[in-house]
py3Dmol code that shows the C-alpha trace and the ligand (Angstrom):
import py3Dmol

protein = """\
ATOM      1  CA  UNK A   1       0.000   0.000   0.000  1.00  0.00           C
ATOM      2  CA  UNK A   2       1.545   3.362  -0.976  1.00  0.00           C
ATOM      3  CA  UNK A   3       2.155   5.888   1.774  1.00  0.00           C
ATOM      4  CA  UNK A   4      -0.835   8.137   2.354  1.00  0.00           C
ATOM      5  CA  UNK A   5      -0.209  11.763   3.332  1.00  0.00           C
ATOM      6  CA  UNK A   6      -2.587  13.489   5.738  1.00  0.00           C
ATOM      7  CA  UNK A   7      -2.220  17.157   6.678  1.00  0.00           C
ATOM      8  CA  UNK A   8      -5.390  18.087   8.590  1.00  0.00           C
ATOM      9  CA  UNK A   9      -6.183  17.284  12.227  1.00  0.00           C
ATOM     10  CA  UNK A  10      -9.785  16.427  11.355  1.00  0.00           C
ATOM     11  CA  UNK A  11      -8.856  14.049   8.558  1.00  0.00           C
ATOM     12  CA  UNK A  12      -6.269  12.366  10.789  1.00  0.00           C
ATOM     13  CA  UNK A  13      -8.816  11.890  13.574  1.00  0.00           C
ATOM     14  CA  UNK A  14     -11.426  10.488  11.192  1.00  0.00           C
ATOM     15  CA  UNK A  15      -8.927   8.129   9.598  1.00  0.00           C
ATOM     16  CA  UNK A  16      -7.776   6.807  12.989  1.00  0.00           C
ATOM     17  CA  UNK A  17     -11.369   6.404  14.207  1.00  0.00           C
ATOM     18  CA  UNK A  18     -12.116   4.209  11.177  1.00  0.00           C
ATOM     19  CA  UNK A  19      -8.979   2.115  11.805  1.00  0.00           C
ATOM     20  CA  UNK A  20      -9.962   1.671  15.442  1.00  0.00           C
ATOM     21  CA  UNK A  21     -13.537   0.741  14.501  1.00  0.00           C
ATOM     22  CA  UNK A  22     -12.077  -1.968  12.248  1.00  0.00           C
ATOM     23  CA  UNK A  23     -10.138  -3.315  15.226  1.00  0.00           C
ATOM     24  CA  UNK A  24      -6.717  -2.282  13.903  1.00  0.00           C
ATOM     25  CA  UNK A  25      -3.967  -1.363  16.359  1.00  0.00           C
ATOM     26  CA  UNK A  26      -2.260   1.938  15.592  1.00  0.00           C
ATOM     27  CA  UNK A  27       1.455   2.510  16.170  1.00  0.00           C
ATOM     28  CA  UNK A  28       2.795   6.061  16.141  1.00  0.00           C
ATOM     29  CA  UNK A  29       6.263   7.532  15.608  1.00  0.00           C
ATOM     30  CA  UNK A  30       6.387  11.313  16.105  1.00  0.00           C
ATOM     31  CA  UNK A  31       9.353  13.085  14.480  1.00  0.00           C
ATOM     32  CA  UNK A  32      10.577  16.468  13.332  1.00  0.00           C
ATOM     33  CA  UNK A  33      11.504  15.026   9.950  1.00  0.00           C
ATOM     34  CA  UNK A  34      14.789  14.852   8.042  1.00  0.00           C
ATOM     35  CA  UNK A  35      14.487  11.161   8.744  1.00  0.00           C
ATOM     36  CA  UNK A  36      17.532   8.968   9.239  1.00  0.00           C
ATOM     37  CA  UNK A  37      18.244   5.370  10.222  1.00  0.00           C
ATOM     38  CA  UNK A  38      17.329   6.142  13.866  1.00  0.00           C
ATOM     39  CA  UNK A  39      13.808   7.163  12.849  1.00  0.00           C
ATOM     40  CA  UNK A  40      13.562   4.197  10.444  1.00  0.00           C
ATOM     41  CA  UNK A  41      14.392   1.818  13.309  1.00  0.00           C
ATOM     42  CA  UNK A  42      11.561   3.302  15.402  1.00  0.00           C
ATOM     43  CA  UNK A  43       9.153   2.883  12.466  1.00  0.00           C
ATOM     44  CA  UNK A  44      10.193  -0.755  11.970  1.00  0.00           C
ATOM     45  CA  UNK A  45       9.762  -1.332  15.702  1.00  0.00           C
ATOM     46  CA  UNK A  46       6.253   0.119  15.567  1.00  0.00           C
ATOM     47  CA  UNK A  47       5.385  -2.082  12.578  1.00  0.00           C
ATOM     48  CA  UNK A  48       6.304  -5.146  14.630  1.00  0.00           C
ATOM     49  CA  UNK A  49       3.977  -4.083  17.445  1.00  0.00           C
ATOM     50  CA  UNK A  50       0.996  -2.584  15.610  1.00  0.00           C
ATOM     51  CA  UNK A  51      -1.147  -3.274  12.521  1.00  0.00           C
ATOM     52  CA  UNK A  52      -0.743   0.226  11.058  1.00  0.00           C
ATOM     53  CA  UNK A  53       2.099   2.665  11.669  1.00  0.00           C
ATOM     54  CA  UNK A  54       1.605   6.405  11.413  1.00  0.00           C
ATOM     55  CA  UNK A  55       4.641   8.702  11.263  1.00  0.00           C
ATOM     56  CA  UNK A  56       4.337  12.415  11.919  1.00  0.00           C
ATOM     57  CA  UNK A  57       6.689  15.052  10.595  1.00  0.00           C
ATOM     58  CA  UNK A  58       6.256  18.388  12.296  1.00  0.00           C
ATOM     59  CA  UNK A  59       8.995  20.840  13.220  1.00  0.00           C
ATOM     60  CA  UNK A  60       7.347  22.199  16.336  1.00  0.00           C
ATOM     61  CA  UNK A  61       8.082  25.904  16.843  1.00  0.00           C
ATOM     62  CA  UNK A  62       6.992  25.893  20.506  1.00  0.00           C
ATOM     63  CA  UNK A  63       9.851  23.629  21.597  1.00  0.00           C
ATOM     64  CA  UNK A  64      12.566  25.871  20.155  1.00  0.00           C
ATOM     65  CA  UNK A  65      14.024  28.800  22.095  1.00  0.00           C
ATOM     66  CA  UNK A  66      14.317  32.237  20.445  1.00  0.00           C
ATOM     67  CA  UNK A  67      18.024  31.719  19.675  1.00  0.00           C
ATOM     68  CA  UNK A  68      17.712  28.103  18.543  1.00  0.00           C
ATOM     69  CA  UNK A  69      17.662  26.564  15.082  1.00  0.00           C
ATOM     70  CA  UNK A  70      13.917  26.436  14.259  1.00  0.00           C
ATOM     71  CA  UNK A  71      14.134  28.308  10.957  1.00  0.00           C
ATOM     72  CA  UNK A  72      17.251  26.483   9.761  1.00  0.00           C
ATOM     73  CA  UNK A  73      16.231  23.018  11.042  1.00  0.00           C
ATOM     74  CA  UNK A  74      16.842  20.661   8.079  1.00  0.00           C
ATOM     75  CA  UNK A  75      13.774  19.694   6.057  1.00  0.00           C
ATOM     76  CA  UNK A  76      13.261  17.297   3.114  1.00  0.00           C
ATOM     77  CA  UNK A  77       9.664  16.121   3.014  1.00  0.00           C
ATOM     78  CA  UNK A  78       9.917  14.055  -0.155  1.00  0.00           C
ATOM     79  CA  UNK A  79      12.828  12.070   1.191  1.00  0.00           C
ATOM     80  CA  UNK A  80      11.059  11.678   4.560  1.00  0.00           C
ATOM     81  CA  UNK A  81       8.069  10.095   2.798  1.00  0.00           C
ATOM     82  CA  UNK A  82      10.392   7.700   1.015  1.00  0.00           C
ATOM     83  CA  UNK A  83      12.235   6.675   4.227  1.00  0.00           C
ATOM     84  CA  UNK A  84       8.959   6.274   6.160  1.00  0.00           C
ATOM     85  CA  UNK A  85       7.401   4.139   3.419  1.00  0.00           C
ATOM     86  CA  UNK A  86      10.512   1.965   3.054  1.00  0.00           C
ATOM     87  CA  UNK A  87      10.499   1.333   6.815  1.00  0.00           C
ATOM     88  CA  UNK A  88       6.873   0.206   6.679  1.00  0.00           C
ATOM     89  CA  UNK A  89       4.758   3.249   7.598  1.00  0.00           C
ATOM     90  CA  UNK A  90       1.272   3.443   6.091  1.00  0.00           C
ATOM     91  CA  UNK A  91       0.513   7.091   6.840  1.00  0.00           C
ATOM     92  CA  UNK A  92       2.514  10.278   6.984  1.00  0.00           C
ATOM     93  CA  UNK A  93       0.825  12.906   9.148  1.00  0.00           C
ATOM     94  CA  UNK A  94       2.320  16.285   8.289  1.00  0.00           C
ATOM     95  CA  UNK A  95       0.249  19.202   9.570  1.00  0.00           C
ATOM     96  CA  UNK A  96       1.349  22.796   8.965  1.00  0.00           C
ATOM     97  CA  UNK A  97       2.161  25.180  11.818  1.00  0.00           C
ATOM     98  CA  UNK A  98      -1.123  27.017  11.079  1.00  0.00           C
ATOM     99  CA  UNK A  99      -3.061  23.735  11.325  1.00  0.00           C
ATOM    100  CA  UNK A 100      -1.482  22.918  14.701  1.00  0.00           C
ATOM    101  CA  UNK A 101      -1.543  26.439  16.151  1.00  0.00           C
ATOM    102  CA  UNK A 102      -4.333  28.385  14.421  1.00  0.00           C
ATOM    103  CA  UNK A 103      -5.177  31.986  15.245  1.00  0.00           C
ATOM    104  CA  UNK A 104      -6.310  32.214  18.865  1.00  0.00           C
ATOM    105  CA  UNK A 105      -4.388  29.133  19.970  1.00  0.00           C
ATOM    106  CA  UNK A 106      -3.384  29.731  23.602  1.00  0.00           C
ATOM    107  CA  UNK A 107      -3.152  26.509  25.660  1.00  0.00           C
ATOM    108  CA  UNK A 108      -0.011  24.735  26.851  1.00  0.00           C
ATOM    109  CA  UNK A 109       0.650  21.536  28.789  1.00  0.00           C
ATOM    110  CA  UNK A 110       3.193  21.833  31.644  1.00  0.00           C
ATOM    111  CA  UNK A 111       5.885  19.154  31.627  1.00  0.00           C
ATOM    112  CA  UNK A 112       6.380  17.228  34.877  1.00  0.00           C
ATOM    113  CA  UNK A 113       9.232  17.067  37.366  1.00  0.00           C
ATOM    114  CA  UNK A 114      11.649  15.156  35.133  1.00  0.00           C
ATOM    115  CA  UNK A 115      11.748  18.271  32.914  1.00  0.00           C
ATOM    116  CA  UNK A 116      13.273  20.513  35.599  1.00  0.00           C
ATOM    117  CA  UNK A 117      16.922  19.520  35.150  1.00  0.00           C
ATOM    118  CA  UNK A 118      19.488  19.194  32.328  1.00  0.00           C
ATOM    119  CA  UNK A 119      17.847  20.218  29.020  1.00  0.00           C
ATOM    120  CA  UNK A 120      14.981  21.810  30.948  1.00  0.00           C
ATOM    121  CA  UNK A 121      17.552  24.223  32.396  1.00  0.00           C
ATOM    122  CA  UNK A 122      19.630  24.826  29.275  1.00  0.00           C
ATOM    123  CA  UNK A 123      16.539  25.040  27.038  1.00  0.00           C
ATOM    124  CA  UNK A 124      13.876  26.882  29.083  1.00  0.00           C
ATOM    125  CA  UNK A 125      10.340  26.040  27.930  1.00  0.00           C
ATOM    126  CA  UNK A 126      11.561  23.249  25.639  1.00  0.00           C
ATOM    127  CA  UNK A 127       9.793  20.391  27.412  1.00  0.00           C
ATOM    128  CA  UNK A 128       6.532  22.307  27.773  1.00  0.00           C
ATOM    129  CA  UNK A 129       6.616  22.672  23.995  1.00  0.00           C
ATOM    130  CA  UNK A 130       7.369  18.959  23.622  1.00  0.00           C
ATOM    131  CA  UNK A 131       4.580  17.669  25.864  1.00  0.00           C
ATOM    132  CA  UNK A 132       2.100  20.117  24.330  1.00  0.00           C
ATOM    133  CA  UNK A 133       2.782  18.995  20.791  1.00  0.00           C
ATOM    134  CA  UNK A 134       2.927  15.321  21.776  1.00  0.00           C
ATOM    135  CA  UNK A 135      -0.457  15.618  23.536  1.00  0.00           C
ATOM    136  CA  UNK A 136      -1.919  17.281  20.422  1.00  0.00           C
ATOM    137  CA  UNK A 137      -0.424  14.628  18.136  1.00  0.00           C
ATOM    138  CA  UNK A 138      -1.773  11.853  20.371  1.00  0.00           C
ATOM    139  CA  UNK A 139      -5.244  13.414  20.150  1.00  0.00           C
ATOM    140  CA  UNK A 140      -5.025  13.567  16.362  1.00  0.00           C
ATOM    141  CA  UNK A 141      -3.474  10.132  15.735  1.00  0.00           C
ATOM    142  CA  UNK A 142      -5.180   8.222  18.584  1.00  0.00           C
ATOM    143  CA  UNK A 143      -2.461   5.559  18.739  1.00  0.00           C
ATOM    144  CA  UNK A 144      -2.447   2.405  20.856  1.00  0.00           C
ATOM    145  CA  UNK A 145       1.346   2.506  21.081  1.00  0.00           C
ATOM    146  CA  UNK A 146       3.931   5.231  20.493  1.00  0.00           C
ATOM    147  CA  UNK A 147       7.639   4.657  19.923  1.00  0.00           C
ATOM    148  CA  UNK A 148      10.311   7.107  21.104  1.00  0.00           C
ATOM    149  CA  UNK A 149      14.118   6.906  20.909  1.00  0.00           C
ATOM    150  CA  UNK A 150      16.429   6.461  23.863  1.00  0.00           C
ATOM    151  CA  UNK A 151      18.666   9.012  22.130  1.00  0.00           C
ATOM    152  CA  UNK A 152      16.552  11.686  23.858  1.00  0.00           C
ATOM    153  CA  UNK A 153      16.665  10.039  27.273  1.00  0.00           C
ATOM    154  CA  UNK A 154      15.263  12.881  29.367  1.00  0.00           C
ATOM    155  CA  UNK A 155      12.465  13.293  26.823  1.00  0.00           C
ATOM    156  CA  UNK A 156      11.479   9.629  27.281  1.00  0.00           C
ATOM    157  CA  UNK A 157      11.033  10.214  31.039  1.00  0.00           C
ATOM    158  CA  UNK A 158       9.076  13.414  30.428  1.00  0.00           C
ATOM    159  CA  UNK A 159       6.779  11.649  27.928  1.00  0.00           C
ATOM    160  CA  UNK A 160       6.221   8.671  30.243  1.00  0.00           C
ATOM    161  CA  UNK A 161       5.303  11.159  32.993  1.00  0.00           C
ATOM    162  CA  UNK A 162       2.873  12.950  30.643  1.00  0.00           C
ATOM    163  CA  UNK A 163       1.166   9.702  29.668  1.00  0.00           C
ATOM    164  CA  UNK A 164       0.902   8.531  33.273  1.00  0.00           C
ATOM    165  CA  UNK A 165      -0.214  11.855  34.780  1.00  0.00           C
ATOM    166  CA  UNK A 166      -2.773  12.721  32.080  1.00  0.00           C
ATOM    167  CA  UNK A 167      -4.056   9.125  31.726  1.00  0.00           C
ATOM    168  CA  UNK A 168      -3.312   8.720  28.038  1.00  0.00           C
ATOM    169  CA  UNK A 169      -4.304   5.171  27.140  1.00  0.00           C
ATOM    170  CA  UNK A 170      -1.139   4.661  25.086  1.00  0.00           C
ATOM    171  CA  UNK A 171       1.724   2.217  25.587  1.00  0.00           C
ATOM    172  CA  UNK A 172       5.090   3.950  25.308  1.00  0.00           C
ATOM    173  CA  UNK A 173       7.960   1.975  23.802  1.00  0.00           C
ATOM    174  CA  UNK A 174      11.562   3.174  24.009  1.00  0.00           C
ATOM    175  CA  UNK A 175      13.818   1.958  21.196  1.00  0.00           C
ATOM    176  CA  UNK A 176      17.634   1.911  21.393  1.00  0.00           C
ATOM    177  CA  UNK A 177      19.859   4.641  19.937  1.00  0.00           C
ATOM    178  CA  UNK A 178      21.046   4.074  16.366  1.00  0.00           C
ATOM    179  CA  UNK A 179      24.652   5.107  15.777  1.00  0.00           C
ATOM    180  CA  UNK A 180      26.992   5.821  12.912  1.00  0.00           C
ATOM    181  CA  UNK A 181      29.930   3.456  12.457  1.00  0.00           C
ATOM    182  CA  UNK A 182      32.193   5.623  14.624  1.00  0.00           C
ATOM    183  CA  UNK A 183      29.650   5.585  17.478  1.00  0.00           C
ATOM    184  CA  UNK A 184      28.156   9.054  16.910  1.00  0.00           C
ATOM    185  CA  UNK A 185      24.413   8.930  17.642  1.00  0.00           C
ATOM    186  CA  UNK A 186      22.418   9.542  14.476  1.00  0.00           C
ATOM    187  CA  UNK A 187      20.671  12.892  14.507  1.00  0.00           C
ATOM    188  CA  UNK A 188      19.061  15.193  11.975  1.00  0.00           C
ATOM    189  CA  UNK A 189      21.376  17.878  13.361  1.00  0.00           C
ATOM    190  CA  UNK A 190      24.503  15.918  12.333  1.00  0.00           C
ATOM    191  CA  UNK A 191      24.034  17.524   8.913  1.00  0.00           C
ATOM    192  CA  UNK A 192      25.326  20.771  10.485  1.00  0.00           C
ATOM    193  CA  UNK A 193      28.661  19.066  11.253  1.00  0.00           C
ATOM    194  CA  UNK A 194      31.706  19.023   8.980  1.00  0.00           C
ATOM    195  CA  UNK A 195      33.394  15.662   8.311  1.00  0.00           C
ATOM    196  CA  UNK A 196      36.035  16.698  10.842  1.00  0.00           C
ATOM    197  CA  UNK A 197      33.424  17.621  13.491  1.00  0.00           C
ATOM    198  CA  UNK A 198      31.710  14.262  13.005  1.00  0.00           C
ATOM    199  CA  UNK A 199      34.942  12.451  13.742  1.00  0.00           C
ATOM    200  CA  UNK A 200      35.516  14.608  16.840  1.00  0.00           C
ATOM    201  CA  UNK A 201      31.911  14.154  17.956  1.00  0.00           C
ATOM    202  CA  UNK A 202      32.474  10.400  18.072  1.00  0.00           C
ATOM    203  CA  UNK A 203      34.439  11.113  21.268  1.00  0.00           C
ATOM    204  CA  UNK A 204      31.049  11.547  22.979  1.00  0.00           C
ATOM    205  CA  UNK A 205      30.532   7.821  22.451  1.00  0.00           C
ATOM    206  CA  UNK A 206      34.061   7.108  23.748  1.00  0.00           C
ATOM    207  CA  UNK A 207      33.387   9.208  26.858  1.00  0.00           C
ATOM    208  CA  UNK A 208      30.114   7.401  27.568  1.00  0.00           C
ATOM    209  CA  UNK A 209      31.530   3.918  27.034  1.00  0.00           C
ATOM    210  CA  UNK A 210      34.581   4.726  29.191  1.00  0.00           C
ATOM    211  CA  UNK A 211      32.306   5.769  32.069  1.00  0.00           C
ATOM    212  CA  UNK A 212      30.145   2.659  31.643  1.00  0.00           C
ATOM    213  CA  UNK A 213      33.285   0.500  31.654  1.00  0.00           C
ATOM    214  CA  UNK A 214      34.487   2.170  34.842  1.00  0.00           C
ATOM    215  CA  UNK A 215      31.145   1.512  36.542  1.00  0.00           C
ATOM    216  CA  UNK A 216      31.267  -2.056  35.291  1.00  0.00           C
ATOM    217  CA  UNK A 217      34.660  -2.388  36.954  1.00  0.00           C
ATOM    218  CA  UNK A 218      33.285  -1.144  40.265  1.00  0.00           C
ATOM    219  CA  UNK A 219      33.587   2.672  40.228  1.00  0.00           C
ATOM    220  CA  UNK A 220      30.513   4.024  42.039  1.00  0.00           C
ATOM    221  CA  UNK A 221      31.518   7.588  42.821  1.00  0.00           C
ATOM    222  CA  UNK A 222      29.545  10.010  40.642  1.00  0.00           C
ATOM    223  CA  UNK A 223      32.338  12.599  40.505  1.00  0.00           C
ATOM    224  CA  UNK A 224      34.893  10.028  39.395  1.00  0.00           C
ATOM    225  CA  UNK A 225      32.540   8.745  36.687  1.00  0.00           C
ATOM    226  CA  UNK A 226      31.894  12.297  35.532  1.00  0.00           C
ATOM    227  CA  UNK A 227      35.616  13.104  35.497  1.00  0.00           C
ATOM    228  CA  UNK A 228      36.207  10.167  33.147  1.00  0.00           C
ATOM    229  CA  UNK A 229      33.713  11.626  30.657  1.00  0.00           C
ATOM    230  CA  UNK A 230      34.974  15.216  31.074  1.00  0.00           C
ATOM    231  CA  UNK A 231      38.572  14.204  30.430  1.00  0.00           C
ATOM    232  CA  UNK A 232      37.715  12.621  27.087  1.00  0.00           C
ATOM    233  CA  UNK A 233      35.239  15.320  26.015  1.00  0.00           C
ATOM    234  CA  UNK A 234      37.781  18.053  26.755  1.00  0.00           C
ATOM    235  CA  UNK A 235      40.030  16.660  24.022  1.00  0.00           C
ATOM    236  CA  UNK A 236      37.466  17.713  21.374  1.00  0.00           C
ATOM    237  CA  UNK A 237      38.766  20.941  19.779  1.00  0.00           C
ATOM    238  CA  UNK A 238      36.622  24.052  20.520  1.00  0.00           C
ATOM    239  CA  UNK A 239      34.117  22.018  22.544  1.00  0.00           C
ATOM    240  CA  UNK A 240      31.715  23.610  24.998  1.00  0.00           C
ATOM    241  CA  UNK A 241      30.595  20.968  27.502  1.00  0.00           C
ATOM    242  CA  UNK A 242      27.090  21.755  28.781  1.00  0.00           C
ATOM    243  CA  UNK A 243      26.934  18.728  31.030  1.00  0.00           C
ATOM    244  CA  UNK A 244      28.511  15.288  31.434  1.00  0.00           C
ATOM    245  CA  UNK A 245      26.859  13.647  34.389  1.00  0.00           C
ATOM    246  CA  UNK A 246      26.028  10.307  35.964  1.00  0.00           C
ATOM    247  CA  UNK A 247      22.626  10.325  37.687  1.00  0.00           C
ATOM    248  CA  UNK A 248      19.889   7.916  38.770  1.00  0.00           C
ATOM    249  CA  UNK A 249      18.351   6.494  35.590  1.00  0.00           C
ATOM    250  CA  UNK A 250      14.718   6.610  36.703  1.00  0.00           C
ATOM    251  CA  UNK A 251      14.651  10.040  38.396  1.00  0.00           C
ATOM    252  CA  UNK A 252      17.676  11.963  37.013  1.00  0.00           C
ATOM    253  CA  UNK A 253      18.567  12.728  40.648  1.00  0.00           C
ATOM    254  CA  UNK A 254      22.205  13.352  41.527  1.00  0.00           C
ATOM    255  CA  UNK A 255      24.045  11.317  44.123  1.00  0.00           C
ATOM    256  CA  UNK A 256      27.588  11.171  45.545  1.00  0.00           C
ATOM    257  CA  UNK A 257      28.011   7.409  45.491  1.00  0.00           C
ATOM    258  CA  UNK A 258      25.765   4.943  43.680  1.00  0.00           C
ATOM    259  CA  UNK A 259      24.874   1.711  45.420  1.00  0.00           C
ATOM    260  CA  UNK A 260      25.211  -1.737  43.868  1.00  0.00           C
ATOM    261  CA  UNK A 261      21.600  -1.910  42.722  1.00  0.00           C
ATOM    262  CA  UNK A 262      21.281   1.593  41.209  1.00  0.00           C
ATOM    263  CA  UNK A 263      20.608   1.935  37.484  1.00  0.00           C
ATOM    264  CA  UNK A 264      22.632   4.860  36.178  1.00  0.00           C
ATOM    265  CA  UNK A 265      22.204   7.086  33.145  1.00  0.00           C
ATOM    266  CA  UNK A 266      25.272   8.830  31.776  1.00  0.00           C
ATOM    267  CA  UNK A 267      24.121  12.040  30.095  1.00  0.00           C
ATOM    268  CA  UNK A 268      26.164  14.285  27.825  1.00  0.00           C
ATOM    269  CA  UNK A 269      25.362  17.540  26.046  1.00  0.00           C
ATOM    270  CA  UNK A 270      28.046  19.452  24.171  1.00  0.00           C
ATOM    271  CA  UNK A 271      28.148  22.283  21.702  1.00  0.00           C
ATOM    272  CA  UNK A 272      30.441  22.221  18.696  1.00  0.00           C
ATOM    273  CA  UNK A 273      30.236  25.694  17.211  1.00  0.00           C
ATOM    274  CA  UNK A 274      26.497  26.386  16.975  1.00  0.00           C
ATOM    275  CA  UNK A 275      25.509  22.697  16.926  1.00  0.00           C
ATOM    276  CA  UNK A 276      24.219  21.149  20.141  1.00  0.00           C
ATOM    277  CA  UNK A 277      24.641  17.370  20.467  1.00  0.00           C
ATOM    278  CA  UNK A 278      23.221  15.108  23.175  1.00  0.00           C
ATOM    279  CA  UNK A 279      23.767  11.428  23.899  1.00  0.00           C
ATOM    280  CA  UNK A 280      23.467   8.974  26.769  1.00  0.00           C
ATOM    281  CA  UNK A 281      24.086   5.452  27.961  1.00  0.00           C
ATOM    282  CA  UNK A 282      22.127   3.560  30.579  1.00  0.00           C
ATOM    283  CA  UNK A 283      23.872   1.094  32.877  1.00  0.00           C
ATOM    284  CA  UNK A 284      21.830  -1.500  34.725  1.00  0.00           C
ATOM    285  CA  UNK A 285      23.244  -3.600  37.596  1.00  0.00           C
TER     286      UNK A 285
END
"""
ligand_1 = """\
23
AMP
P 13.466 14.008 16.229
O 12.992 13.973 14.813
O 14.941 14.261 16.360
O 12.626 14.899 17.104
O 13.276 12.539 16.809
C 12.069 11.849 16.672
C 12.174 10.560 17.428
O 13.276 9.803 16.920
C 12.452 10.762 18.933
O 11.736 9.780 19.673
C 13.945 10.536 19.021
O 14.377 10.106 20.288
C 14.139 9.443 17.985
N 15.523 9.395 17.525
C 16.276 10.426 17.071
N 17.531 10.013 16.793
C 17.574 8.689 17.099
C 18.589 7.687 17.051
N 19.826 7.952 16.651
N 18.263 6.429 17.434
C 17.015 6.130 17.876
N 16.014 7.031 17.939
C 16.289 8.294 17.560
"""
view = py3Dmol.view(width=600, height=400)
view.addModel(protein, "pdb")
view.setStyle({"model": 0}, {"cartoon": {"style": "trace"}})
view.addModel(ligand_1, "xyz")
view.setStyle({"model": 1}, {"stick": {}})
view.zoomTo()
view.show()
């Protein structure tokens, strides 16, 4: 079946209501487009879990700060349709900004406590924009399951909180991070990087794996684990390290020393020139 493109909220809702009435399960993969292998993996995952997979492409202005890259965010809708179809999606939902936020639009959803640290601090208002658009997309697509990437670890916690607190009847699936051969996490923003920057950015992966190895070998002190990441990240030319931290995986809370049974997430955000890159690794006991 060729990919069908839907651009209006009403049409999307009607289409999903018909699917539901026919007893079909709907899988949903929300994206900001410029699809890559990471997105394709989420789509394939959804296809395994649901009868019909709907992908959305919407560059959401309300999750970008005034000095961020909204206007220059990479876009290639034709290619996105091709990637989504190849990966098994049946529907591409691509509303315009005017369709999502028409004249008079004035409501926002407030993101929960997991949004108060890390990217919530460096990108004020970002997670409120995320949960608002995700809630709107859920109401348009009416999925049974929705697949998100571990690449945006804090976002996965914020979305799970949204779904739990607002009683969305949707199962959230978190799929692993897809990486380039050198370990760099795939991201639409990698297109901003020169070949040289991409090589340097692979040190993020080295920093994360070095910290995981240290924990595996028994290091439980958060500062020591963080120092391991910092030392490697500091070798990247012209890097600005926003954070490189080891915190509790389920709450993002800091601690001095982890205990044997703590799951840990290692979180990194750096800027290379004007490009902001994030990545993470989770370690389970
Ligand atoms: P984005 O288009 O960057 O907003 O991402 C849309 C979805 O794809 C989010 O759930 C991301 O976490 C996920 N995603 C982005 N990059 C990757 C990746 N490298 N591996 C797995 N999932 C990803």
